[in-house]
DRENDO-1510 file (C-alpha; in Angstrom, 1 decimal, always signed):
<recs>
REC; n; res; u; v; w
REC; 1; MET; +28.0; +10.7; -18.6 .
REC; 2; SER; +26.3; +8.8; -15.7 .
REC; 3; VAL; +24.7; +10.7; -12.9 .
REC; 4; GLU; +24.9; +9.5; -9.3 .
REC; 5; ASP; +21.7; +8.1; -7.9 .
REC; 6; ASN; +21.0; +10.6; -5.1 .
REC; 7; LEU; +18.3; +12.7; -3.4 .
REC; 8; SER; +19.2; +16.0; -1.8 .
REC; 9; GLN; +17.6; +17.1; +1.4 .
REC; 10; ASP; +16.7; +20.4; -0.3 .
REC; 11; LEU; +14.6; +18.6; -3.0 .
REC; 12; ALA; +13.0; +16.3; -0.4 .
REC; 13; GLU; +12.0; +19.3; +1.7 .
REC; 14; ALA; +10.6; +21.1; -1.4 .
REC; 15; ARG; +8.6; +18.0; -2.3 .
REC; 16; PHE; +7.2; +17.7; +1.2 .
REC; 17; ARG; +6.1; +21.3; +1.2 .
REC; 18; GLN; +4.3; +20.8; -2.1 .
REC; 19; LEU; +3.0; +17.2; -2.0 .
REC; 20; GLU; +1.0; +14.7; -0.1 .
REC; 21; VAL; +0.6; +11.1; -1.3 .
REC; 22; PRO; -2.2; +9.7; +0.8 .
REC; 23; HIS; -2.6; +6.5; -1.2 .
REC; 24; MET; -0.4; +4.5; -3.6 .
REC; 25; ARG; -1.5; +1.4; -5.6 .
REC; 26; VAL; +1.3; -0.8; -6.8 .
REC; 27; HIS; +1.1; -3.8; -9.1 .
REC; 28; LEU; +4.1; -6.1; -9.8 .
REC; 29; ASP; +4.1; -9.0; -12.2 .
REC; 30; ILE; +6.8; -11.6; -11.3 .
REC; 31; SER; +5.1; -14.6; -12.9 .
REC; 32; ASP; +7.8; -15.3; -15.5 .
REC; 33; LYS; +10.4; -17.5; -13.6 .
REC; 34; GLU; +12.9; -17.3; -16.5 .
REC; 35; ALA; +12.9; -13.6; -17.1 .
REC; 36; ASN; +15.5; -11.2; -15.7 .
REC; 37; THR; +12.9; -8.4; -15.6 .
REC; 38; PHE; +9.5; -7.9; -14.1 .
REC; 39; ASP; +6.6; -5.5; -15.2 .
REC; 40; GLY; +4.5; -3.3; -13.1 .
REC; 41; TRP; +2.6; -0.1; -12.6 .
REC; 42; VAL; +2.1; +2.4; -9.8 .
REC; 43; GLU; -0.8; +4.8; -9.3 .
REC; 44; LEU; -0.2; +7.6; -6.8 .
REC; 45; GLU; -3.0; +9.7; -5.4 .
REC; 46; ILE; -1.3; +13.1; -5.0 .
REC; 47; ASN; -2.4; +16.3; -3.4 .
REC; 48; ILE; -0.5; +19.3; -4.7 .
REC; 49; LYS; -0.6; +22.0; -2.1 .
REC; 50; ASN; +0.8; +24.9; -4.2 .
REC; 51; PRO; +1.3; +25.4; -7.9 .
REC; 52; TRP; +4.3; +23.6; -9.2 .
REC; 53; ILE; +6.1; +23.6; -12.5 .
REC; 54; LYS; +7.2; +20.0; -12.6 .
REC; 55; LEU; +6.9; +16.7; -10.7 .
REC; 56; LEU; +10.0; +14.7; -10.0 .
REC; 57; LEU; +9.6; +11.0; -9.2 .
REC; 58; ASP; +12.6; +8.9; -8.1 .
REC; 59; CYS; +12.9; +6.1; -10.5 .
REC; 60; ILE; +15.5; +3.5; -11.6 .
REC; 61; SER; +13.7; +1.4; -14.2 .
REC; 62; HIS; +14.8; -0.7; -17.2 .
REC; 63; LYS; +12.1; +1.2; -19.1 .
REC; 64; VAL; +9.3; +3.6; -18.3 .
REC; 65; HIS; +6.6; +2.8; -20.9 .
REC; 66; ARG; +3.9; +5.3; -20.0 .
REC; 67; VAL; +3.0; +8.1; -17.7 .
REC; 68; GLN; -0.6; +9.3; -17.2 .
REC; 69; LEU; -2.2; +12.1; -15.2 .
REC; 70; ASN; -5.9; +11.6; -14.5 .
REC; 71; GLY; -6.0; +9.0; -17.3 .
REC; 72; GLN; -4.4; +11.3; -19.9 .
REC; 73; ASP; -1.0; +10.4; -21.4 .
REC; 74; MET; +1.7; +12.8; -20.4 .
REC; 75; ASP; +5.0; +13.7; -21.9 .
REC; 76; PHE; +7.8; +12.8; -19.6 .
REC; 77; VAL; +11.6; +12.5; -19.3 .
REC; 78; HIS; +13.3; +9.5; -17.7 .
REC; 79; GLU; +16.9; +10.3; -17.0 .
REC; 80; ASN; +19.3; +10.9; -14.1 .
REC; 81; HIS; +17.3; +8.4; -11.9 .
REC; 82; LYS; +14.2; +10.6; -12.1 .
REC; 83; VAL; +10.9; +10.7; -14.1 .
REC; 84; THR; +10.1; +14.4; -14.8 .
REC; 85; ILE; +6.5; +15.4; -15.7 .
REC; 86; ALA; +5.6; +19.0; -16.6 .
REC; 87; ALA; +3.0; +20.1; -14.0 .
REC; 88; ASP; +2.3; +23.6; -15.4 .
REC; 89; GLY; +1.2; +25.1; -12.2 .
REC; 90; LEU; -1.0; +22.1; -11.2 .
REC; 91; THR; -2.7; +22.1; -7.8 .
REC; 92; GLY; -5.3; +19.9; -6.1 .
REC; 93; SER; -5.9; +16.2; -6.1 .
REC; 94; HIS; -4.8; +14.0; -9.0 .
REC; 95; THR; -3.9; +10.4; -10.0 .
REC; 96; LEU; -0.5; +9.8; -11.4 .
REC; 97; ARG; +0.1; +6.5; -13.1 .
REC; 98; VAL; +3.5; +5.1; -14.3 .
REC; 99; GLU; +3.9; +1.8; -16.2 .
REC; 100; PHE; +7.4; +0.3; -16.2 .
REC; 101; THR; +9.7; -2.7; -16.7 .
REC; 102; ASN; +12.4; -3.3; -14.2 .
REC; 103; CYS; +15.3; -5.6; -13.5 .
REC; 104; TYR; +15.9; -7.9; -10.6 .
REC; 105; ASP; +18.8; -6.9; -8.5 .
REC; 106; LYS; +21.8; -9.0; -7.7 .
REC; 107; THR; +23.5; -6.8; -5.0 .
REC; 108; GLY; +21.1; -7.5; -2.1 .
REC; 109; VAL; +19.0; -4.3; -2.5 .
REC; 110; GLY; +16.0; -3.3; -4.5 .
REC; 111; LEU; +14.1; -6.5; -5.5 .
REC; 112; HIS; +16.9; -9.1; -5.1 .
REC; 113; ARG; +16.6; -12.5; -6.8 .
REC; 114; TYR; +18.5; -15.5; -5.6 .
REC; 115; ILE; +18.4; -18.9; -7.5 .
REC; 116; SER; +19.7; -21.8; -5.4 .
REC; 117; PRO; +22.6; -23.5; -7.2 .
REC; 118; GLY; +21.4; -27.0; -6.0 .
REC; 119; SER; +17.6; -27.0; -6.1 .
REC; 120; LYS; +17.3; -24.2; -8.6 .
REC; 121; HIS; +14.6; -22.7; -6.4 .
REC; 122; THR; +14.0; -19.0; -6.7 .
REC; 123; TYR; +13.8; -16.6; -3.7 .
REC; 124; LEU; +12.9; -12.9; -4.1 .
REC; 125; TYR; +13.1; -10.3; -1.3 .
REC; 126; THR; +13.3; -6.5; -1.0 .
REC; 127; ASP; +15.8; -4.4; +1.0 .
REC; 128; LEU; +15.1; -0.7; +0.5 .
REC; 129; GLU; +16.6; +1.4; +3.3 .
REC; 130; PRO; +17.5; +4.2; +3.0 .
REC; 131; PHE; +17.1; +5.0; -0.7 .
REC; 132; GLU; +16.4; +1.9; -2.8 .
REC; 133; CYS; +12.6; +1.6; -3.2 .
REC; 134; HIS; +12.7; +3.5; -6.5 .
REC; 135; LYS; +14.7; +0.5; -7.9 .
REC; 136; VAL; +11.5; -1.5; -7.5 .
REC; 137; PHE; +8.9; +1.0; -8.6 .
REC; 138; PRO; +8.8; +4.8; -9.2 .
REC; 139; CYS; +7.9; +6.8; -6.1 .
REC; 140; PHE; +8.6; +9.8; -3.9 .
REC; 141; ASN; +11.3; +8.0; -2.0 .
REC; 142; GLN; +11.8; +10.0; +1.2 .
REC; 143; PRO; +10.8; +9.2; +4.8 .
REC; 144; ASP; +8.4; +12.1; +5.4 .
REC; 145; ILE; +6.1; +11.3; +2.5 .
REC; 146; LYS; +4.0; +8.5; +4.0 .
REC; 147; SER; +1.4; +6.6; +2.0 .
REC; 148; ILE; -1.2; +3.9; +2.4 .
REC; 149; ILE; +0.2; +1.2; +0.0 .
REC; 150; GLU; -2.2; -1.2; -1.7 .
REC; 151; LEU; -0.2; -3.9; -3.4 .
REC; 152; THR; -1.3; -6.5; -6.0 .
REC; 153; VAL; +1.1; -9.2; -7.2 .
REC; 154; THR; +0.9; -11.7; -10.0 .
REC; 155; GLY; +3.3; -14.6; -9.5 .
REC; 156; PRO; +3.8; -18.3; -10.2 .
REC; 157; ALA; +1.1; -20.5; -8.7 .
REC; 158; ASP; +3.5; -22.5; -6.5 .
REC; 159; TRP; +5.2; -19.6; -4.9 .
REC; 160; GLU; +4.7; -18.1; -1.5 .
REC; 161; ILE; +4.1; -14.3; -1.8 .
REC; 162; ALA; +4.1; -12.0; +1.3 .
REC; 163; SER; +4.2; -8.3; +1.9 .
REC; 164; ASN; +3.6; -5.8; +4.7 .
REC; 165; SER; +0.0; -6.8; +5.3 .
REC; 166; ILE; -2.3; -9.8; +5.2 .
REC; 167; PRO; -3.7; -10.8; +1.8 .
REC; 168; LEU; -7.2; -9.5; +1.2 .
REC; 169; LYS; -7.8; -12.1; -1.5 .
REC; 170; SER; -5.8; -14.6; -3.4 .
REC; 171; ALA; -6.7; -16.7; -6.5 .
REC; 172; ILE; -4.9; -19.0; -9.0 .
REC; 173; VAL; -5.9; -18.4; -12.6 .
REC; 174; ASP; -4.2; -19.9; -15.7 .
REC; 175; ASP; -1.4; -21.3; -13.4 .
REC; 176; LYS; -0.7; -17.8; -12.0 .
REC; 177; LYS; -1.2; -16.6; -8.4 .
REC; 178; HIS; -3.0; -13.3; -8.1 .
REC; 179; VAL; -2.6; -11.7; -4.6 .
REC; 180; HIS; -4.3; -8.5; -3.5 .
REC; 181; PHE; -3.0; -7.4; -0.1 .
REC; 182; ASN; -4.8; -5.3; +2.5 .
REC; 183; PRO; -3.9; -1.6; +2.3 .
REC; 184; THR; -1.1; -0.8; +4.7 .
REC; 185; LYS; -1.1; +1.8; +7.4 .
REC; 186; PRO; +0.7; +5.0; +6.2 .
REC; 187; LEU; +4.3; +4.1; +5.5 .
REC; 188; PRO; +7.4; +5.7; +3.9 .
REC; 189; ALA; +8.6; +4.0; +0.7 .
REC; 190; TYR; +11.7; +2.5; +2.4 .
REC; 191; LEU; +9.5; +0.3; +4.6 .
REC; 192; PHE; +7.7; -1.4; +1.7 .
REC; 193; ALA; +8.5; -5.1; +1.6 .
REC; 194; LEU; +7.9; -8.1; -0.7 .
REC; 195; ILE; +9.1; -11.6; -0.6 .
REC; 196; ALA; +8.2; -14.3; -3.1 .
REC; 197; GLY; +9.5; -17.7; -4.1 .
REC; 198; GLU; +9.7; -21.3; -2.9 .
REC; 199; TYR; +10.0; -20.4; +0.8 .
REC; 200; THR; +8.9; -22.9; +3.5 .
REC; 201; VAL; +6.4; -21.4; +5.9 .
REC; 202; ILE; +5.9; -22.1; +9.6 .
REC; 203; GLU; +2.9; -20.6; +11.3 .
REC; 204; ASP; +2.4; -19.8; +15.0 .
REC; 205; SER; -1.0; -20.9; +16.5 .
REC; 206; LYS; -0.6; -19.5; +20.0 .
REC; 207; PHE; -0.8; -15.7; +19.7 .
REC; 208; ARG; -3.5; -13.1; +19.0 .
REC; 209; ILE; -1.4; -11.5; +16.3 .
REC; 210; PRO; -0.7; -13.7; +13.2 .
REC; 211; MET; +2.9; -14.7; +13.1 .
REC; 212; LYS; +4.8; -16.7; +10.4 .
REC; 213; ILE; +8.4; -17.6; +9.7 .
REC; 214; TYR; +9.7; -18.0; +6.2 .
REC; 215; CYS; +13.0; -19.7; +5.2 .
REC; 216; ARG; +14.5; -22.0; +2.6 .
REC; 217; GLN; +13.7; -25.7; +3.0 .
REC; 218; SER; +17.4; -26.5; +3.2 .
REC; 219; MET; +17.8; -24.2; +6.2 .
REC; 220; LEU; +14.9; -25.5; +8.3 .
REC; 221; GLU; +17.1; -27.8; +10.3 .
REC; 222; HIS; +19.0; -24.8; +11.6 .
REC; 223; LEU; +15.9; -22.9; +12.6 .
REC; 224; ASP; +14.5; -23.0; +16.2 .
REC; 225; SER; +11.1; -21.8; +15.3 .
REC; 226; GLU; +9.5; -22.5; +18.7 .
REC; 227; LYS; +12.0; -20.3; +20.5 .
REC; 228; LEU; +11.8; -17.5; +18.0 .
REC; 229; PHE; +8.0; -17.5; +18.3 .
REC; 230; GLU; +8.2; -17.6; +22.1 .
REC; 231; ILE; +10.6; -14.7; +22.3 .
REC; 232; SER; +8.5; -12.8; +19.7 .
REC; 233; ARG; +5.3; -13.3; +21.7 .
REC; 234; GLN; +6.9; -12.3; +25.0 .
REC; 235; THR; +8.5; -9.2; +23.5 .
REC; 236; MET; +5.3; -8.2; +21.7 .
REC; 237; ASP; +3.4; -8.4; +25.0 .
REC; 238; PHE; +6.1; -6.3; +26.7 .
REC; 239; TYR; +6.2; -3.6; +24.1 .
REC; 240; GLU; +2.4; -3.2; +24.0 .
REC; 241; GLU; +2.3; -2.7; +27.7 .
REC; 242; HIS; +5.5; -0.6; +27.9 .
REC; 243; PHE; +4.6; +1.8; +25.0 .
REC; 244; GLU; +0.9; +1.8; +25.8 .
REC; 245; ILE; +0.0; +1.3; +22.2 .
REC; 246; GLU; -1.1; -2.0; +20.6 .
REC; 247; TYR; +1.0; -3.4; +17.8 .
REC; 248; PRO; +0.2; -1.1; +14.9 .
REC; 249; PHE; +0.1; -3.5; +12.0 .
REC; 250; ASP; -2.0; -6.6; +11.1 .
REC; 251; LYS; +0.6; -9.4; +11.3 .
REC; 252; TYR; +4.2; -10.1; +12.2 .
REC; 253; ASP; +6.3; -12.2; +9.8 .
REC; 254; GLN; +10.0; -13.0; +10.0 .
REC; 255; VAL; +11.9; -14.1; +7.0 .
REC; 256; PHE; +15.4; -15.6; +6.6 .
REC; 257; VAL; +17.0; -14.9; +3.3 .
REC; 258; PRO; +20.3; -15.7; +1.5 .
REC; 259; GLU; +22.8; -13.2; +0.2 .
REC; 260; TYR; +21.5; -10.5; +2.6 .
REC; 261; THR; +24.0; -7.7; +3.0 .
REC; 262; ALA; +22.7; -6.5; +6.4 .
REC; 263; GLY; +21.8; -8.2; +9.7 .
REC; 264; ALA; +18.1; -7.4; +9.5 .
REC; 265; MET; +15.5; -4.9; +8.3 .
REC; 266; GLU; +12.4; -3.7; +10.1 .
REC; 267; ASN; +9.9; -3.6; +7.2 .
REC; 268; ALA; +6.4; -3.1; +8.7 .
REC; 269; GLY; +5.0; -6.5; +9.4 .
REC; 270; LEU; +7.6; -8.4; +7.4 .
REC; 271; ILE; +11.0; -8.4; +9.0 .
REC; 272; VAL; +13.9; -9.8; +7.0 .
REC; 273; PHE; +17.0; -11.4; +8.6 .
REC; 274; THR; +20.3; -12.7; +7.2 .
REC; 275; GLU; +20.6; -16.5; +7.1 .
REC; 276; ASP; +23.8; -16.1; +9.2 .
REC; 277; TYR; +21.5; -16.2; +12.2 .
REC; 278; LEU; +20.5; -19.8; +11.3 .
REC; 279; PHE; +23.6; -21.2; +13.0 .
REC; 280; ARG; +25.2; -24.3; +11.4 .
REC; 281; HIS; +26.8; -25.1; +14.7 .
REC; 282; LYS; +25.6; -25.2; +18.3 .
REC; 283; PRO; +25.6; -21.4; +19.1 .
REC; 284; THR; +27.2; -20.0; +22.2 .
REC; 285; ARG; +25.2; -18.1; +24.7 .
REC; 286; ALA; +26.7; -14.8; +23.3 .
REC; 287; GLU; +25.7; -15.8; +19.8 .
REC; 288; GLN; +22.2; -16.6; +20.8 .
REC; 289; MET; +21.9; -13.3; +22.7 .
REC; 290; ASP; +23.2; -11.3; +19.7 .
REC; 291; TYR; +20.6; -13.1; +17.5 .
REC; 292; TYR; +17.6; -12.5; +19.8 .
REC; 293; ASN; +18.8; -9.0; +20.5 .
REC; 294; THR; +18.4; -8.3; +16.8 .
REC; 295; VAL; +14.9; -9.9; +16.8 .
REC; 296; VAL; +13.9; -7.6; +19.7 .
REC; 297; HIS; +15.6; -4.6; +18.2 .
REC; 298; GLU; +13.6; -5.0; +14.9 .
REC; 299; MET; +10.4; -5.4; +16.8 .
REC; 300; ALA; +11.0; -2.1; +18.7 .
REC; 301; HIS; +11.1; -0.4; +15.3 .
REC; 302; MET; +7.4; -1.3; +14.7 .
REC; 303; TRP; +6.8; +1.6; +17.1 .
REC; 304; TYR; +10.0; +3.7; +16.8 .
REC; 305; GLY; +10.7; +4.0; +13.1 .
REC; 306; ASN; +7.5; +2.6; +11.6 .
REC; 307; LEU; +4.6; +4.1; +13.6 .
REC; 308; ILE; +6.6; +7.3; +14.0 .
REC; 309; THR; +9.4; +8.0; +11.6 .
REC; 310; MET; +12.2; +10.6; +11.4 .
REC; 311; LYS; +11.6; +13.4; +8.9 .
REC; 312; TRP; +15.0; +13.0; +7.2 .
REC; 313; TRP; +18.1; +10.7; +7.4 .
REC; 314; GLY; +20.1; +13.2; +9.5 .
REC; 315; ASP; +17.9; +12.0; +12.4 .
REC; 316; LEU; +18.4; +8.3; +11.7 .
REC; 317; TRP; +19.6; +8.0; +15.3 .
REC; 318; LEU; +16.2; +8.8; +16.6 .
REC; 319; LYS; +14.9; +5.4; +15.8 .
REC; 320; GLU; +18.1; +3.4; +16.0 .
REC; 321; SER; +19.0; +4.6; +19.5 .
REC; 322; VAL; +15.7; +3.6; +21.0 .
REC; 323; ALA; +15.7; +0.2; +19.1 .
REC; 324; THR; +19.3; -0.5; +20.1 .
REC; 325; PHE; +18.7; +0.2; +23.8 .
REC; 326; TYR; +15.4; -1.7; +23.9 .
REC; 327; GLY; +17.0; -4.6; +22.0 .
REC; 328; TYR; +18.9; -5.3; +25.2 .
REC; 329; TYR; +16.6; -3.9; +27.8 .
REC; 330; ALA; +13.5; -5.8; +26.6 .
REC; 331; LEU; +15.4; -9.0; +26.5 .
REC; 332; THR; +16.1; -8.7; +30.2 .
REC; 333; GLN; +12.3; -8.1; +30.9 .
REC; 334; ALA; +10.7; -10.5; +28.5 .
REC; 335; SER; +13.1; -13.4; +27.9 .
REC; 336; GLU; +15.5; -15.8; +29.6 .
REC; 337; PHE; +18.5; -13.5; +28.7 .
REC; 338; LYS; +18.5; -11.6; +32.0 .
REC; 339; GLU; +22.1; -10.6; +31.6 .
REC; 340; SER; +21.5; -8.7; +28.4 .
REC; 341; MET; +22.1; -5.2; +29.9 .
REC; 342; LEU; +25.5; -6.3; +31.0 .
REC; 343; HIS; +26.4; -7.0; +27.4 .
REC; 344; PHE; +25.0; -3.5; +26.5 .
REC; 345; THR; +27.4; -2.0; +29.0 .
REC; 346; GLN; +30.4; -4.0; +27.9 .
REC; 347; GLU; +29.8; -4.3; +24.2 .
REC; 348; VAL; +27.6; -1.5; +23.0 .
REC; 349; LYS; +29.3; +1.2; +25.0 .
REC; 350; GLY; +32.7; -0.3; +24.2 .
REC; 351; ARG; +32.1; +0.0; +20.5 .
REC; 352; ALA; +30.8; +3.5; +20.9 .
REC; 353; LEU; +33.8; +4.7; +22.9 .
REC; 354; LYS; +36.1; +3.2; +20.3 .
REC; 355; ALA; +34.3; +4.7; +17.3 .
REC; 356; ASP; +34.1; +8.1; +19.0 .
REC; 357; GLN; +37.9; +8.3; +19.2 .
REC; 358; TYR; +38.5; +7.7; +15.5 .
REC; 359; SER; +39.1; +10.7; +13.2 .
REC; 360; SER; +35.9; +9.5; +11.3 .
REC; 361; THR; +33.6; +10.3; +14.3 .
REC; 362; HIS; +30.8; +12.8; +14.0 .
REC; 363; PRO; +28.1; +14.2; +16.3 .
REC; 364; ILE; +25.0; +12.1; +16.8 .
REC; 365; VAL; +22.9; +14.9; +15.2 .
REC; 366; THR; +24.8; +15.5; +12.0 .
REC; 367; PRO; +24.1; +17.3; +8.7 .
REC; 368; CYS; +22.9; +15.0; +6.0 .
REC; 369; PRO; +22.6; +17.0; +2.8 .
REC; 370; ASP; +21.7; +14.0; +0.6 .
REC; 371; THR; +21.1; +10.2; +0.6 .
REC; 372; ASN; +24.7; +9.4; -0.2 .
REC; 373; VAL; +25.6; +10.8; +3.2 .
REC; 374; ALA; +22.7; +8.9; +4.7 .
REC; 375; PHE; +24.2; +5.6; +3.6 .
REC; 376; GLN; +27.4; +6.6; +5.5 .
REC; 377; ASN; +25.4; +7.3; +8.8 .
REC; 378; PHE; +24.7; +3.6; +9.5 .
REC; 379; ASP; +27.6; +3.4; +11.9 .
REC; 380; SER; +28.5; +2.9; +15.6 .
REC; 381; ILE; +27.9; +6.6; +16.4 .
REC; 382; THR; +24.3; +6.4; +15.1 .
REC; 383; TYR; +23.6; +3.1; +16.8 .
REC; 384; GLU; +25.8; +2.4; +19.8 .
REC; 385; LYS; +26.8; +5.9; +20.9 .
REC; 386; ALA; +23.2; +7.2; +20.4 .
REC; 387; ALA; +21.9; +4.2; +22.4 .
REC; 388; SER; +24.4; +5.0; +25.2 .
REC; 389; MET; +23.1; +8.6; +25.2 .
REC; 390; ILE; +19.6; +7.2; +25.6 .
REC; 391; GLU; +20.7; +5.4; +28.7 .
REC; 392; GLN; +22.4; +8.6; +30.0 .
REC; 393; LEU; +19.1; +10.4; +29.4 .
REC; 394; ILE; +17.3; +7.7; +31.4 .
REC; 395; PHE; +19.7; +8.3; +34.3 .
REC; 396; ILE; +18.9; +12.0; +34.2 .
REC; 397; MET; +15.1; +11.7; +33.8 .
REC; 398; GLY; +14.4; +8.5; +35.7 .
REC; 399; PHE; +13.2; +5.5; +33.8 .
REC; 400; GLU; +9.4; +6.0; +34.3 .
REC; 401; GLN; +9.6; +9.6; +33.2 .
REC; 402; PHE; +11.6; +8.6; +30.2 .
REC; 403; ARG; +9.1; +5.9; +29.3 .
REC; 404; GLN; +6.2; +8.4; +29.7 .
REC; 405; GLY; +8.0; +10.7; +27.3 .
REC; 406; LEU; +8.3; +8.0; +24.7 .
REC; 407; VAL; +4.7; +7.2; +25.1 .
REC; 408; ALA; +3.8; +10.8; +24.6 .
REC; 409; LEU; +6.0; +11.0; +21.5 .
REC; 410; LEU; +4.3; +7.9; +20.0 .
REC; 411; LYS; +0.8; +9.3; +20.6 .
REC; 412; LYS; +1.6; +12.7; +19.3 .
REC; 413; TYR; +3.3; +11.6; +16.0 .
REC; 414; SER; +1.6; +8.3; +15.2 .
REC; 415; TYR; +1.7; +7.6; +11.5 .
REC; 416; SER; +3.6; +10.8; +11.1 .
REC; 417; ASN; +7.2; +12.2; +11.2 .
REC; 418; PHE; +9.3; +14.0; +13.8 .
REC; 419; ASP; +12.8; +15.3; +14.2 .
REC; 420; HIS; +15.3; +15.7; +17.0 .
REC; 421; ASN; +13.8; +19.1; +18.1 .
REC; 422; ASP; +10.3; +17.5; +18.3 .
REC; 423; PHE; +11.9; +14.7; +20.4 .
REC; 424; LEU; +13.5; +17.1; +22.8 .
REC; 425; ASP; +10.3; +19.2; +23.1 .
REC; 426; VAL; +8.2; +16.3; +24.0 .
REC; 427; MET; +10.7; +14.8; +26.4 .
REC; 428; GLN; +11.3; +18.1; +28.1 .
REC; 429; GLY; +7.8; +17.8; +29.7 .
REC; 430; PHE; +9.2; +14.9; +31.7 .
REC; 431; SER; +12.7; +16.1; +32.4 .
REC; 432; PRO; +14.2; +17.9; +35.4 .
REC; 433; ILE; +16.9; +19.6; +33.3 .
REC; 434; CYS; +16.9; +21.7; +30.2 .
REC; 435; LEU; +17.3; +19.1; +27.4 .
REC; 436; LYS; +18.2; +21.7; +24.7 .
REC; 437; GLU; +21.4; +22.5; +26.8 .
REC; 438; TRP; +22.0; +18.8; +27.4 .
REC; 439; ALA; +21.6; +18.1; +23.7 .
REC; 440; ASN; +24.1; +20.9; +22.7 .
REC; 441; LYS; +26.7; +19.1; +24.7 .
REC; 442; TRP; +25.9; +15.5; +24.0 .
REC; 443; LEU; +24.1; +15.3; +20.6 .
REC; 444; HIS; +25.9; +18.1; +18.7 .
REC; 445; THR; +29.5; +17.3; +19.7 .
REC; 446; ALA; +31.8; +14.4; +19.1 .
REC; 447; HIS; +34.7; +12.7; +20.8 .
REC; 448; VAL; +35.0; +11.5; +24.4 .
REC; 449; ASN; +36.1; +13.2; +27.6 .
REC; 450; THR; +39.0; +12.0; +29.7 .
REC; 451; LEU; +38.4; +10.9; +33.3 .
REC; 452; VAL; +41.2; +11.0; +35.9 .
REC; 453; LEU; +41.2; +10.2; +39.6 .
REC; 454; GLU; +42.3; +13.1; +41.8 .
REC; 455; ARG; +42.5; +13.5; +45.6 .
REC; 456; ASN; +41.6; +16.8; +47.4 .
REC; 457; GLU; +43.2; +18.2; +50.5 .
REC; 458; ASP; +40.8; +16.3; +52.7 .
REC; 459; GLY; +41.9; +13.0; +51.1 .
REC; 460; GLN; +38.7; +12.5; +49.2 .
REC; 461; VAL; +39.0; +10.8; +45.8 .
REC; 462; TYR; +36.9; +12.1; +43.0 .
REC; 463; LEU; +36.6; +11.9; +39.1 .
REC; 464; LYS; +37.7; +14.9; +37.1 .
REC; 465; GLN; +36.8; +15.4; +33.5 .
REC; 466; GLY; +39.2; +16.5; +30.8 .
REC; 467; ILE; +39.0; +17.4; +27.1 .
REC; 468; GLN; +40.6; +15.0; +24.7 .
REC; 469; ASN; +39.9; +16.8; +21.5 .
REC; 470; SER; +39.9; +20.5; +21.0 .
REC; 471; GLU; +37.5; +20.5; +18.1 .
REC; 472; PHE; +34.6; +19.8; +20.5 .
REC; 473; ALA; +35.9; +21.3; +23.7 .
REC; 474; GLU; +33.0; +20.4; +26.0 .
REC; 475; ILE; +32.8; +19.3; +29.6 .
REC; 476; ARG; +29.7; +17.2; +29.5 .
REC; 477; PRO; +27.3; +16.6; +32.4 .
REC; 478; HIS; +27.2; +12.9; +33.5 .
REC; 479; LYS; +24.9; +11.1; +35.8 .
REC; 480; LEU; +25.8; +7.6; +37.0 .
</recs>
């Protein structure tokens, strides 16, 4: 009987209490163009805080060949999407090595492989949020276990190979390319990224931060690289000044890929976009704004999501709300799209209001007992409604006080994790009202309030709130 690929919040919290993984070395061999599988190994430097009976690694592999602890072969069990190793009360610092063979994916997640029907060129890319990295290599796949990732890749000599960081060294030996990437800053597994294949590369020469664009040769005619670089430079300048922290990674690449199931993904230093944004027609102003909104949204994640990360998927909204709001706001400040916030009011809030009246709605802060539920939380409540609540919070606090709160949050939790209580605690220092009370009404309830015009005895007209749904019978404070 097959067992569902899933990680419970209980297990994730137990592993976090017991484990630190400060450093992780990953090697992938993708040099055989004809094979449907790739080989690899991962070495995890682990610190076990308290005696533990067994180690549970998340792992979907074609075959796990070997598991070693401190160089010694270990008995292990590979089943139910986990590798289990007896720990026998182990504590302290150790090196865990797993050697494996894995399969390329064809569903747009894991390490996806696309072979162009015409040119027969191969394009590989990863998509790992929220719970897919263990389909590439065994790991502790949860957002609050952050590791420095040191990647080496062996691939065909004629392929472009890129990851989260700049290559430390690269060499071609026996018609194979060997690339050793710089160690990353501490990252959760879902932000690991790799692309490889016969991509065409365009490099920017005008900015202090290295920037490249990757896409298929056949799609180049649809790519306006100059405008993408320009908006990327303008937005990077804006975010660094606005958030008072320099861009936290060593380069900023943007990749357009085929068969992508999402719009984009904010992998640290290597952002992936669907090719749907490479318009085959002359795009309308609205289509351009939607595209560049996504570009600016993903860049905001370099700070909110990547530099600081939510502890668990029930707080997915923490990063998506900020990125969604700033995807529109930063466009008005740093680009030609000065009308962007009008679209936020009309479109983002409109989608939020609609979704919040469906029976499928849920509070912004919602229980997330496992990763199966996490997949369901990528919706208009988590993105659009939460972003609308960010704007409501700005009205309450004042924009400068709100910005200062975000800066304080970034500085307190850099390369670490936080939850919604941490968010409220930091922002409270800049707020004129009790944010816990505000959150109880706005973040922990669902559905919308009704608004009706009424006239008092003096003839004055005012708005009166009503309750539309009795499940969450709240009259919520508004500031306009």
